[in-house]
N, C-alpha and C positions, 0 to 999 in steps of 0.2 A: 528454402533457408538461404540466408546470405550472411557473410561475416559483418560484425559491427565495425563502423568507421571509428577513428579516434575521437571525433566530435561526439558521437553517440556514447562512447565509453565514458567521456567526461560528463555527459548529461546524466547517465545512470549513476555515476559516482556522486553527482550533486543531489540526486534523489536519495541516495543511500546515506549521505552524511548525517542527517538528523536521526535516522533509524538506528544508527550504530549505538547511540546513547539511550534510546527509549527503553529497551528492556532493563538496562542497569538502573536507570532512574526510577522506573516503576518498582523494581525490587527494593531499592533504598526507601522509597516512600512507604511501601508495605511493611518493611521491617520497623521503621520509625513509628508507623501507625500502631502496629501490634505492640511494640515496646511501650508506647505511651499508655495504652489501655491496660496492659498487664501491670504496669506500675501504679496505675490510678484506680478508678472506681470498679474495674472488672477483674479484680485480683483472683477471686475464687471461682467465678462463673465465666468460662471462656466461650460459651455458646454464642453470645452476641457478636463475637469476633468472626464467626464462621462466614457470614455473608460478605463482609468487606475483604476477607482473605481470599475467598473464592473469586470475587470480583477482580482483585488485583492479579490473581493467578491467571485468570482468563485473559486479561489485558496483556500480561507479560508474555503468555504463550502466543497471542495474536501478533504482537510486535516482533517477537523472535521469529515467528514463522514467515512473516512478510520480509524481514531482513534476510533470512536464509534463502528465500525464493529469488530475491533480487541478486544476491551474491552468486547463486547457482547460475543464473542467467549471464552474469558478468564473466564467470569462469568458463561457461560454454562458448561465449563469444559470438553467438549467432542471433539473428533476428528473423522473424517470419513475416510474410506479407499476406494481407487479406484484402480482398476487393468486394465491395457490395454497397448496399444502401444503408444509411443510418436508420435503424429501427426505433431507437429511443435515445433521448438525451436527459441526463439528470445530474444534479450536483448536491454536495453537502458542504459544510464549512471547511472540511479538510481536502476534499478532492472532487474532481469532475469526471463523469463517466459517459461512455457511449456504448450502444449495442449495435454491432455490425454483423450481419449473417449469423445471428444467434449467439455471438460471443461478446461478453461484457469486457470492456477495456477502459483503463484509467488514462485520462488525458490531462495535459496541462491546461490551466484556466484560460490562458490567452488563445490557445487553439480552440477550446470549447466554445468561446464566445462567437467565433466565426462560423460555426457549423449549424446546419439546419436539418430537421427531421426529413428523411426521404432523399437527402443529398447523396449522390454516388461518390464514394471515396476509395482511396487506396491507403491502407494503414500498415506501417511497419511497426511491429510490436515485439516485446520480449515474451517468449513462449510460456515460461513458468509463472512469472508474476503478472503477465498480461498488462504491461504498461506500454502505452502507445508512444513510440519515439518520434514518428512523423505521420501526419495525416494530410494527404493531398487530395483535392477534389479531382474527380475523373471527368474528362471531357469527351 
């Protein structure tokens, strides 16, 4: 483990910025959704609302959990280093990921584009949230 540099702290804060509002925004949307349906066609039968409320609840919990993990890493102020070969690369619309030495790590898209499967790398990452701060090829 090593302490986070000021540049890495700023990088983490940049990642955290949109996540600060995500749980609150999801809660507001869920309340408006439920309020609209209780006011309208589903006044007496609330069972159709159960699935969307559960969906928003799971989304709210997931966003809050991710935010809490990143904040805990920031409070801890340490990063861990991992060395090994990239076993798998994949991405979705929101994030890009790599697997190194059996551990899944989230990486930025510009870093992801330069990586290849089987490449030997050294990764500095946040231990709880598993966000890669720096990925450097090993020679």
